[in-house]
PyMOL Python script that loads the backbone (N, CA, C, O; Angstrom):
from pymol import cmd

cmd.read_pdbstr("""\
ATOM      1  N   UNK A   1      -2.534   9.603  -8.318  1.00  0.00           N
ATOM      2  CA  UNK A   1      -1.750   8.982  -9.371  1.00  0.00           C
ATOM      3  C   UNK A   1      -0.823  10.004 -10.021  1.00  0.00           C
ATOM      4  O   UNK A   1       0.324   9.696 -10.344  1.00  0.00           O
ATOM      5  N   UNK A   2      -1.324  11.212 -10.209  1.00  0.00           N
ATOM      6  CA  UNK A   2      -0.486  12.255 -10.817  1.00  0.00           C
ATOM      7  C   UNK A   2       0.713  12.574  -9.929  1.00  0.00           C
ATOM      8  O   UNK A   2       1.813  12.807 -10.430  1.00  0.00           O
ATOM      9  N   UNK A   3       0.504  12.584  -8.617  1.00  0.00           N
ATOM     10  CA  UNK A   3       1.615  12.849  -7.690  1.00  0.00           C
ATOM     11  C   UNK A   3       2.643  11.724  -7.777  1.00  0.00           C
ATOM     12  O   UNK A   3       3.848  11.975  -7.749  1.00  0.00           O
ATOM     13  N   UNK A   4       2.167  10.487  -7.882  1.00  0.00           N
ATOM     14  CA  UNK A   4       3.096   9.354  -7.981  1.00  0.00           C
ATOM     15  C   UNK A   4       3.913   9.428  -9.265  1.00  0.00           C
ATOM     16  O   UNK A   4       5.115   9.165  -9.244  1.00  0.00           O
ATOM     17  N   UNK A   5       3.285   9.778 -10.377  1.00  0.00           N
ATOM     18  CA  UNK A   5       4.002   9.884 -11.643  1.00  0.00           C
ATOM     19  C   UNK A   5       4.988  11.043 -11.592  1.00  0.00           C
ATOM     20  O   UNK A   5       6.119  10.911 -12.058  1.00  0.00           O
ATOM     21  N   UNK A   6       4.576  12.172 -11.035  1.00  0.00           N
ATOM     22  CA  UNK A   6       5.472  13.326 -10.931  1.00  0.00           C
ATOM     23  C   UNK A   6       6.647  13.025 -10.009  1.00  0.00           C
ATOM     24  O   UNK A   6       7.763  13.482 -10.257  1.00  0.00           O
ATOM     25  N   UNK A   7       6.408  12.266  -8.957  1.00  0.00           N
ATOM     26  CA  UNK A   7       7.474  11.927  -8.016  1.00  0.00           C
ATOM     27  C   UNK A   7       8.550  11.071  -8.672  1.00  0.00           C
ATOM     28  O   UNK A   7       9.716  11.121  -8.281  1.00  0.00           O
ATOM     29  N   UNK A   8       8.161  10.299  -9.655  1.00  0.00           N
ATOM     30  CA  UNK A   8       9.123   9.459 -10.363  1.00  0.00           C
ATOM     31  C   UNK A   8      10.207  10.305 -11.041  1.00  0.00           C
ATOM     32  O   UNK A   8      11.353   9.870 -11.154  1.00  0.00           O
ATOM     33  N   UNK A   9       9.851  11.493 -11.483  1.00  0.00           N
ATOM     34  CA  UNK A   9      10.793  12.342 -12.205  1.00  0.00           C
ATOM     35  C   UNK A   9      11.625  13.235 -11.285  1.00  0.00           C
ATOM     36  O   UNK A   9      12.526  13.930 -11.753  1.00  0.00           O
ATOM     37  N   UNK A  10      11.337  13.226  -9.995  1.00  0.00           N
ATOM     38  CA  UNK A  10      12.130  14.013  -9.042  1.00  0.00           C
ATOM     39  C   UNK A  10      13.415  13.238  -8.741  1.00  0.00           C
ATOM     40  O   UNK A  10      13.386  12.026  -8.527  1.00  0.00           O
ATOM     41  N   UNK A  11      14.534  13.949  -8.728  1.00  0.00           N
ATOM     42  CA  UNK A  11      15.822  13.310  -8.471  1.00  0.00           C
ATOM     43  C   UNK A  11      16.006  13.107  -6.966  1.00  0.00           C
ATOM     44  O   UNK A  11      16.245  14.066  -6.233  1.00  0.00           O
ATOM     45  N   UNK A  12      15.896  11.861  -6.511  1.00  0.00           N
ATOM     46  CA  UNK A  12      16.075  11.534  -5.100  1.00  0.00           C
ATOM     47  C   UNK A  12      16.614  10.121  -4.964  1.00  0.00           C
ATOM     48  O   UNK A  12      16.692   9.372  -5.938  1.00  0.00           O
ATOM     49  N   UNK A  13      16.981   9.775  -3.756  1.00  0.00           N
ATOM     50  CA  UNK A  13      17.497   8.446  -3.447  1.00  0.00           C
ATOM     51  C   UNK A  13      16.445   7.394  -3.805  1.00  0.00           C
ATOM     52  O   UNK A  13      15.254   7.594  -3.567  1.00  0.00           O
ATOM     53  N   UNK A  14      16.886   6.284  -4.371  1.00  0.00           N
ATOM     54  CA  UNK A  14      15.961   5.245  -4.818  1.00  0.00           C
ATOM     55  C   UNK A  14      15.140   4.674  -3.665  1.00  0.00           C
ATOM     56  O   UNK A  14      13.933   4.473  -3.806  1.00  0.00           O
ATOM     57  N   UNK A  15      15.781   4.412  -2.529  1.00  0.00           N
ATOM     58  CA  UNK A  15      15.069   3.826  -1.392  1.00  0.00           C
ATOM     59  C   UNK A  15      13.999   4.771  -0.854  1.00  0.00           C
ATOM     60  O   UNK A  15      12.915   4.330  -0.472  1.00  0.00           O
ATOM     61  N   UNK A  16      14.298   6.059  -0.824  1.00  0.00           N
ATOM     62  CA  UNK A  16      13.316   7.046  -0.364  1.00  0.00           C
ATOM     63  C   UNK A  16      12.145   7.103  -1.337  1.00  0.00           C
ATOM     64  O   UNK A  16      10.988   7.162  -0.919  1.00  0.00           O
ATOM     65  N   UNK A  17      12.442   7.085  -2.624  1.00  0.00           N
ATOM     66  CA  UNK A  17      11.383   7.153  -3.620  1.00  0.00           C
ATOM     67  C   UNK A  17      10.467   5.933  -3.537  1.00  0.00           C
ATOM     68  O   UNK A  17       9.247   6.071  -3.615  1.00  0.00           O
ATOM     69  N   UNK A  18      11.036   4.760  -3.382  1.00  0.00           N
ATOM     70  CA  UNK A  18      10.229   3.548  -3.283  1.00  0.00           C
ATOM     71  C   UNK A  18       9.351   3.593  -2.038  1.00  0.00           C
ATOM     72  O   UNK A  18       8.179   3.222  -2.096  1.00  0.00           O
ATOM     73  N   UNK A  19       9.899   4.041  -0.921  1.00  0.00           N
ATOM     74  CA  UNK A  19       9.132   4.132   0.314  1.00  0.00           C
ATOM     75  C   UNK A  19       7.974   5.120   0.173  1.00  0.00           C
ATOM     76  O   UNK A  19       6.850   4.826   0.580  1.00  0.00           O
ATOM     77  N   UNK A  20       8.246   6.269  -0.393  1.00  0.00           N
ATOM     78  CA  UNK A  20       7.189   7.275  -0.576  1.00  0.00           C
ATOM     79  C   UNK A  20       6.122   6.762  -1.536  1.00  0.00           C
ATOM     80  O   UNK A  20       4.932   6.972  -1.301  1.00  0.00           O
ATOM     81  N   UNK A  21       6.525   6.100  -2.601  1.00  0.00           N
ATOM     82  CA  UNK A  21       5.553   5.561  -3.553  1.00  0.00           C
ATOM     83  C   UNK A  21       4.684   4.483  -2.931  1.00  0.00           C
ATOM     84  O   UNK A  21       3.492   4.398  -3.228  1.00  0.00           O
ATOM     85  N   UNK A  22       5.266   3.660  -2.073  1.00  0.00           N
ATOM     86  CA  UNK A  22       4.473   2.627  -1.394  1.00  0.00           C
ATOM     87  C   UNK A  22       3.461   3.262  -0.458  1.00  0.00           C
ATOM     88  O   UNK A  22       2.310   2.828  -0.401  1.00  0.00           O
ATOM     89  N   UNK A  23       3.877   4.285   0.278  1.00  0.00           N
ATOM     90  CA  UNK A  23       2.949   4.969   1.192  1.00  0.00           C
ATOM     91  C   UNK A  23       1.834   5.646   0.404  1.00  0.00           C
ATOM     92  O   UNK A  23       0.666   5.551   0.781  1.00  0.00           O
ATOM     93  N   UNK A  24       2.179   6.324  -0.682  1.00  0.00           N
ATOM     94  CA  UNK A  24       1.157   6.981  -1.497  1.00  0.00           C
ATOM     95  C   UNK A  24       0.189   5.977  -2.115  1.00  0.00           C
ATOM     96  O   UNK A  24      -1.010   6.245  -2.191  1.00  0.00           O
ATOM     97  N   UNK A  25       0.685   4.845  -2.549  1.00  0.00           N
ATOM     98  CA  UNK A  25      -0.208   3.844  -3.127  1.00  0.00           C
ATOM     99  C   UNK A  25      -1.116   3.230  -2.064  1.00  0.00           C
ATOM    100  O   UNK A  25      -2.259   2.879  -2.360  1.00  0.00           O
ATOM    101  N   UNK A  26      -0.632   3.097  -0.844  1.00  0.00           N
ATOM    102  CA  UNK A  26      -1.494   2.589   0.239  1.00  0.00           C
ATOM    103  C   UNK A  26      -2.600   3.587   0.567  1.00  0.00           C
ATOM    104  O   UNK A  26      -3.740   3.197   0.815  1.00  0.00           O
ATOM    105  N   UNK A  27      -2.265   4.861   0.568  1.00  0.00           N
ATOM    106  CA  UNK A  27      -3.277   5.891   0.820  1.00  0.00           C
ATOM    107  C   UNK A  27      -4.308   5.899  -0.308  1.00  0.00           C
ATOM    108  O   UNK A  27      -5.509   5.998  -0.057  1.00  0.00           O
ATOM    109  N   UNK A  28      -3.839   5.797  -1.539  1.00  0.00           N
ATOM    110  CA  UNK A  28      -4.754   5.756  -2.681  1.00  0.00           C
ATOM    111  C   UNK A  28      -5.653   4.524  -2.604  1.00  0.00           C
ATOM    112  O   UNK A  28      -6.839   4.598  -2.925  1.00  0.00           O
ATOM    113  N   UNK A  29      -5.100   3.408  -2.185  1.00  0.00           N
ATOM    114  CA  UNK A  29      -5.868   2.181  -2.034  1.00  0.00           C
ATOM    115  C   UNK A  29      -6.995   2.372  -1.018  1.00  0.00           C
ATOM    116  O   UNK A  29      -8.123   1.938  -1.251  1.00  0.00           O
ATOM    117  N   UNK A  30      -6.689   3.021   0.106  1.00  0.00           N
ATOM    118  CA  UNK A  30      -7.715   3.242   1.127  1.00  0.00           C
ATOM    119  C   UNK A  30      -8.839   4.132   0.606  1.00  0.00           C
ATOM    120  O   UNK A  30     -10.007   3.899   0.914  1.00  0.00           O
ATOM    121  N   UNK A  31      -8.495   5.146  -0.179  1.00  0.00           N
ATOM    122  CA  UNK A  31      -9.528   6.008  -0.761  1.00  0.00           C
ATOM    123  C   UNK A  31     -10.398   5.239  -1.758  1.00  0.00           C
ATOM    124  O   UNK A  31     -11.620   5.384  -1.757  1.00  0.00           O
ATOM    125  N   UNK A  32      -9.779   4.437  -2.592  1.00  0.00           N
ATOM    126  CA  UNK A  32     -10.536   3.675  -3.589  1.00  0.00           C
ATOM    127  C   UNK A  32     -11.471   2.690  -2.907  1.00  0.00           C
ATOM    128  O   UNK A  32     -12.641   2.583  -3.274  1.00  0.00           O
ATOM    129  N   UNK A  33     -10.965   1.980  -1.926  1.00  0.00           N
ATOM    130  CA  UNK A  33     -11.803   1.010  -1.216  1.00  0.00           C
ATOM    131  C   UNK A  33     -12.908   1.718  -0.451  1.00  0.00           C
ATOM    132  O   UNK A  33     -14.048   1.255  -0.435  1.00  0.00           O
ATOM    133  N   UNK A  34     -12.584   2.828   0.178  1.00  0.00           N
ATOM    134  CA  UNK A  34     -13.576   3.534   0.979  1.00  0.00           C
ATOM    135  C   UNK A  34     -14.695   4.146   0.179  1.00  0.00           C
ATOM    136  O   UNK A  34     -15.851   4.104   0.602  1.00  0.00           O
ATOM    137  N   UNK A  35     -14.379   4.719  -0.975  1.00  0.00           N
ATOM    138  CA  UNK A  35     -15.402   5.433  -1.739  1.00  0.00           C
ATOM    139  C   UNK A  35     -16.014   4.595  -2.852  1.00  0.00           C
ATOM    140  O   UNK A  35     -17.238   4.496  -2.940  1.00  0.00           O
ATOM    141  N   UNK A  36     -15.203   3.997  -3.692  1.00  0.00           N
ATOM    142  CA  UNK A  36     -15.742   3.301  -4.849  1.00  0.00           C
ATOM    143  C   UNK A  36     -16.332   1.945  -4.501  1.00  0.00           C
ATOM    144  O   UNK A  36     -17.257   1.487  -5.173  1.00  0.00           O
ATOM    145  N   UNK A  37     -15.822   1.302  -3.476  1.00  0.00           N
ATOM    146  CA  UNK A  37     -16.406   0.035  -3.036  1.00  0.00           C
ATOM    147  C   UNK A  37     -17.449   0.265  -1.958  1.00  0.00           C
ATOM    148  O   UNK A  37     -18.029  -0.694  -1.448  1.00  0.00           O
ATOM    149  N   UNK A  38     -17.698   1.519  -1.601  1.00  0.00           N
ATOM    150  CA  UNK A  38     -18.712   1.905  -0.609  1.00  0.00           C
ATOM    151  C   UNK A  38     -18.484   1.241   0.746  1.00  0.00           C
ATOM    152  O   UNK A  38     -19.430   1.031   1.505  1.00  0.00           O
ATOM    153  N   UNK A  39     -17.240   0.913   1.045  1.00  0.00           N
ATOM    154  CA  UNK A  39     -16.911   0.296   2.317  1.00  0.00           C
ATOM    155  C   UNK A  39     -17.056   1.296   3.455  1.00  0.00           C
ATOM    156  O   UNK A  39     -17.248   0.913   4.609  1.00  0.00           O
ATOM    157  N   UNK A  40     -16.965   2.561   3.127  1.00  0.00           N
ATOM    158  CA  UNK A  40     -17.103   3.614   4.131  1.00  0.00           C
ATOM    159  C   UNK A  40     -18.507   3.648   4.727  1.00  0.00           C
ATOM    160  O   UNK A  40     -18.681   4.026   5.886  1.00  0.00           O
ATOM    161  N   UNK A  41     -19.497   3.259   3.949  1.00  0.00           N
ATOM    162  CA  UNK A  41     -20.879   3.334   4.397  1.00  0.00           C
ATOM    163  C   UNK A  41     -21.387   2.010   4.960  1.00  0.00           C
ATOM    164  O   UNK A  41     -22.491   1.957   5.501  1.00  0.00           O
ATOM    165  N   UNK A  42     -20.605   0.949   4.842  1.00  0.00           N
ATOM    166  CA  UNK A  42     -21.010  -0.363   5.345  1.00  0.00           C
ATOM    167  C   UNK A  42     -20.617  -0.525   6.804  1.00  0.00           C
ATOM    168  O   UNK A  42     -20.059   0.380   7.425  1.00  0.00           O
ATOM    169  N   UNK A  43     -20.917  -1.679   7.322  1.00  0.00           N
ATOM    170  CA  UNK A  43     -20.589  -2.001   8.708  1.00  0.00           C
ATOM    171  C   UNK A  43     -19.072  -2.003   8.912  1.00  0.00           C
ATOM    172  O   UNK A  43     -18.308  -2.302   7.995  1.00  0.00           O
ATOM    173  N   UNK A  44     -18.659  -1.666  10.121  1.00  0.00           N
ATOM    174  CA  UNK A  44     -17.224  -1.659  10.458  1.00  0.00           C
ATOM    175  C   UNK A  44     -16.618  -3.056  10.359  1.00  0.00           C
ATOM    176  O   UNK A  44     -15.412  -3.191  10.157  1.00  0.00           O
ATOM    177  N   UNK A  45     -17.429  -4.082  10.497  1.00  0.00           N
ATOM    178  CA  UNK A  45     -16.931  -5.456  10.424  1.00  0.00           C
ATOM    179  C   UNK A  45     -16.300  -5.708   9.054  1.00  0.00           C
ATOM    180  O   UNK A  45     -15.256  -6.353   8.957  1.00  0.00           O
ATOM    181  N   UNK A  46     -16.935  -5.199   7.996  1.00  0.00           N
ATOM    182  CA  UNK A  46     -16.389  -5.397   6.653  1.00  0.00           C
ATOM    183  C   UNK A  46     -15.053  -4.682   6.491  1.00  0.00           C
ATOM    184  O   UNK A  46     -14.132  -5.205   5.865  1.00  0.00           O
ATOM    185  N   UNK A  47     -14.957  -3.506   7.047  1.00  0.00           N
ATOM    186  CA  UNK A  47     -13.698  -2.763   6.964  1.00  0.00           C
ATOM    187  C   UNK A  47     -12.585  -3.488   7.709  1.00  0.00           C
ATOM    188  O   UNK A  47     -11.467  -3.603   7.208  1.00  0.00           O
ATOM    189  N   UNK A  48     -12.892  -3.971   8.896  1.00  0.00           N
ATOM    190  CA  UNK A  48     -11.887  -4.685   9.685  1.00  0.00           C
ATOM    191  C   UNK A  48     -11.443  -5.957   8.967  1.00  0.00           C
ATOM    192  O   UNK A  48     -10.251  -6.260   8.916  1.00  0.00           O
ATOM    193  N   UNK A  49     -12.390  -6.692   8.418  1.00  0.00           N
ATOM    194  CA  UNK A  49     -12.041  -7.920   7.699  1.00  0.00           C
ATOM    195  C   UNK A  49     -11.212  -7.617   6.452  1.00  0.00           C
ATOM    196  O   UNK A  49     -10.234  -8.310   6.170  1.00  0.00           O
ATOM    197  N   UNK A  50     -11.599  -6.590   5.711  1.00  0.00           N
ATOM    198  CA  UNK A  50     -10.888  -6.266   4.482  1.00  0.00           C
ATOM    199  C   UNK A  50      -9.470  -5.800   4.769  1.00  0.00           C
ATOM    200  O   UNK A  50      -8.514  -6.314   4.188  1.00  0.00           O
ATOM    201  N   UNK A  51      -9.331  -4.829   5.661  1.00  0.00           N
ATOM    202  CA  UNK A  51      -8.005  -4.296   5.952  1.00  0.00           C
ATOM    203  C   UNK A  51      -7.166  -5.274   6.777  1.00  0.00           C
ATOM    204  O   UNK A  51      -5.940  -5.275   6.671  1.00  0.00           O
ATOM    205  N   UNK A  52      -7.808  -6.097   7.589  1.00  0.00           N
ATOM    206  CA  UNK A  52      -7.081  -7.135   8.310  1.00  0.00           C
ATOM    207  C   UNK A  52      -6.474  -8.152   7.352  1.00  0.00           C
ATOM    208  O   UNK A  52      -5.335  -8.583   7.525  1.00  0.00           O
ATOM    209  N   UNK A  53      -7.252  -8.527   6.340  1.00  0.00           N
ATOM    210  CA  UNK A  53      -6.733  -9.435   5.313  1.00  0.00           C
ATOM    211  C   UNK A  53      -5.595  -8.822   4.526  1.00  0.00           C
ATOM    212  O   UNK A  53      -4.625  -9.496   4.179  1.00  0.00           O
ATOM    213  N   UNK A  54      -5.723  -7.531   4.248  1.00  0.00           N
ATOM    214  CA  UNK A  54      -4.649  -6.827   3.541  1.00  0.00           C
ATOM    215  C   UNK A  54      -3.372  -6.807   4.374  1.00  0.00           C
ATOM    216  O   UNK A  54      -2.289  -7.085   3.860  1.00  0.00           O
ATOM    217  N   UNK A  55      -3.497  -6.482   5.649  1.00  0.00           N
ATOM    218  CA  UNK A  55      -2.314  -6.460   6.523  1.00  0.00           C
ATOM    219  C   UNK A  55      -1.691  -7.847   6.665  1.00  0.00           C
ATOM    220  O   UNK A  55      -0.468  -7.983   6.700  1.00  0.00           O
ATOM    221  N   UNK A  56      -2.529  -8.869   6.745  1.00  0.00           N
ATOM    222  CA  UNK A  56      -2.021 -10.232   6.819  1.00  0.00           C
ATOM    223  C   UNK A  56      -1.261 -10.601   5.548  1.00  0.00           C
ATOM    224  O   UNK A  56      -0.199 -11.221   5.618  1.00  0.00           O
ATOM    225  N   UNK A  57      -1.794 -10.227   4.393  1.00  0.00           N
ATOM    226  CA  UNK A  57      -1.119 -10.514   3.127  1.00  0.00           C
ATOM    227  C   UNK A  57       0.219  -9.777   3.042  1.00  0.00           C
ATOM    228  O   UNK A  57       1.211 -10.345   2.585  1.00  0.00           O
ATOM    229  N   UNK A  58       0.251  -8.517   3.478  1.00  0.00           N
ATOM    230  CA  UNK A  58       1.510  -7.766   3.478  1.00  0.00           C
ATOM    231  C   UNK A  58       2.532  -8.382   4.427  1.00  0.00           C
ATOM    232  O   UNK A  58       3.723  -8.430   4.119  1.00  0.00           O
ATOM    233  N   UNK A  59       2.066  -8.851   5.579  1.00  0.00           N
ATOM    234  CA  UNK A  59       2.980  -9.484   6.532  1.00  0.00           C
ATOM    235  C   UNK A  59       3.562 -10.775   5.955  1.00  0.00           C
ATOM    236  O   UNK A  59       4.757 -11.035   6.092  1.00  0.00           O
ATOM    237  N   UNK A  60       2.726 -11.573   5.316  1.00  0.00           N
ATOM    238  CA  UNK A  60       3.206 -12.821   4.713  1.00  0.00           C
ATOM    239  C   UNK A  60       4.187 -12.525   3.579  1.00  0.00           C
ATOM    240  O   UNK A  60       5.199 -13.211   3.438  1.00  0.00           O
ATOM    241  N   UNK A  61       3.891 -11.512   2.776  1.00  0.00           N
ATOM    242  CA  UNK A  61       4.794 -11.115   1.696  1.00  0.00           C
ATOM    243  C   UNK A  61       6.142 -10.675   2.252  1.00  0.00           C
ATOM    244  O   UNK A  61       7.187 -11.042   1.714  1.00  0.00           O
ATOM    245  N   UNK A  62       6.123  -9.890   3.327  1.00  0.00           N
ATOM    246  CA  UNK A  62       7.366  -9.418   3.941  1.00  0.00           C
ATOM    247  C   UNK A  62       8.187 -10.568   4.488  1.00  0.00           C
ATOM    248  O   UNK A  62       9.405 -10.597   4.314  1.00  0.00           O
ATOM    249  N   UNK A  63       7.546 -11.504   5.141  1.00  0.00           N
ATOM    250  CA  UNK A  63       8.255 -12.668   5.684  1.00  0.00           C
ATOM    251  C   UNK A  63       8.828 -13.526   4.555  1.00  0.00           C
ATOM    252  O   UNK A  63       9.951 -14.021   4.657  1.00  0.00           O
ATOM    253  N   UNK A  64       8.062 -13.699   3.490  1.00  0.00           N
ATOM    254  CA  UNK A  64       8.548 -14.503   2.365  1.00  0.00           C
ATOM    255  C   UNK A  64       9.763 -13.847   1.717  1.00  0.00           C
ATOM    256  O   UNK A  64      10.734 -14.532   1.395  1.00  0.00           O
ATOM    257  N   UNK A  65       9.722 -12.538   1.523  1.00  0.00           N
ATOM    258  CA  UNK A  65      10.863 -11.835   0.930  1.00  0.00           C
ATOM    259  C   UNK A  65      12.077 -11.905   1.856  1.00  0.00           C
ATOM    260  O   UNK A  65      13.200 -12.110   1.397  1.00  0.00           O
ATOM    261  N   UNK A  66      11.848 -11.734   3.165  1.00  0.00           N
ATOM    262  CA  UNK A  66      12.956 -11.787   4.129  1.00  0.00           C
ATOM    263  C   UNK A  66      13.539 -13.202   4.188  1.00  0.00           C
ATOM    264  O   UNK A  66      14.750 -13.371   4.332  1.00  0.00           O
ATOM    265  N   UNK A  67      12.689 -14.200   4.079  1.00  0.00           N
ATOM    266  CA  UNK A  67      13.163 -15.583   4.115  1.00  0.00           C
ATOM    267  C   UNK A  67      14.016 -15.904   2.895  1.00  0.00           C
ATOM    268  O   UNK A  67      15.009 -16.624   2.999  1.00  0.00           O
ATOM    269  N   UNK A  68      13.639 -15.383   1.765  1.00  0.00           N
ATOM    270  CA  UNK A  68      14.396 -15.618   0.541  1.00  0.00           C
ATOM    271  C   UNK A  68      15.637 -14.756   0.440  1.00  0.00           C
ATOM    272  O   UNK A  68      16.411 -14.861  -0.511  1.00  0.00           O
ATOM    273  N   UNK A  69      15.817 -13.888   1.452  1.00  0.00           N
ATOM    274  CA  UNK A  69      16.986 -13.016   1.524  1.00  0.00           C
ATOM    275  C   UNK A  69      17.086 -12.097   0.301  1.00  0.00           C
ATOM    276  O   UNK A  69      18.172 -11.865  -0.230  1.00  0.00           O
ATOM    277  N   UNK A  70      15.964 -11.595  -0.120  1.00  0.00           N
ATOM    278  CA  UNK A  70      15.941 -10.694  -1.278  1.00  0.00           C
ATOM    279  C   UNK A  70      15.923  -9.250  -0.790  1.00  0.00           C
ATOM    280  O   UNK A  70      15.315  -8.949   0.237  1.00  0.00           O
ATOM    281  N   UNK A  71      16.567  -8.382  -1.501  1.00  0.00           N
ATOM    282  CA  UNK A  71      16.577  -6.962  -1.188  1.00  0.00           C
ATOM    283  C   UNK A  71      15.680  -6.240  -2.167  1.00  0.00           C
ATOM    284  O   UNK A  71      16.071  -6.004  -3.310  1.00  0.00           O
ATOM    285  N   UNK A  72      14.472  -5.883  -1.729  1.00  0.00           N
ATOM    286  CA  UNK A  72      13.568  -5.175  -2.631  1.00  0.00           C
ATOM    287  C   UNK A  72      13.600  -3.677  -2.347  1.00  0.00           C
ATOM    288  O   UNK A  72      13.201  -2.887  -3.202  1.00  0.00           O
ATOM    289  N   UNK A  73      14.060  -3.271  -1.177  1.00  0.00           N
ATOM    290  CA  UNK A  73      14.110  -1.838  -0.857  1.00  0.00           C
ATOM    291  C   UNK A  73      15.519  -1.462  -0.493  1.00  0.00           C
ATOM    292  O   UNK A  73      15.789  -0.301  -0.188  1.00  0.00           O
TER     293      UNK A  73
END
""", "prot")
cmd.dss("prot")
cmd.show_as("cartoon", "prot")
cmd.util.cbc("prot")
cmd.orient("prot")
């Protein structure tokens, strides 16, 4: 989180900053799910279902944004 906040104050292209912030937040999400939700110690089936659902939600979000012809990045 500190890296994400510090990155906000670095002078760079907006599209690059948004892309880097999205990647950093995805990495942070994986750490939180893996350690605090103890998904790392559970069966692989739970991990596949959880991350598969996440990828499906991201894909649907991307298609919806593209369909609406919105420019978010």
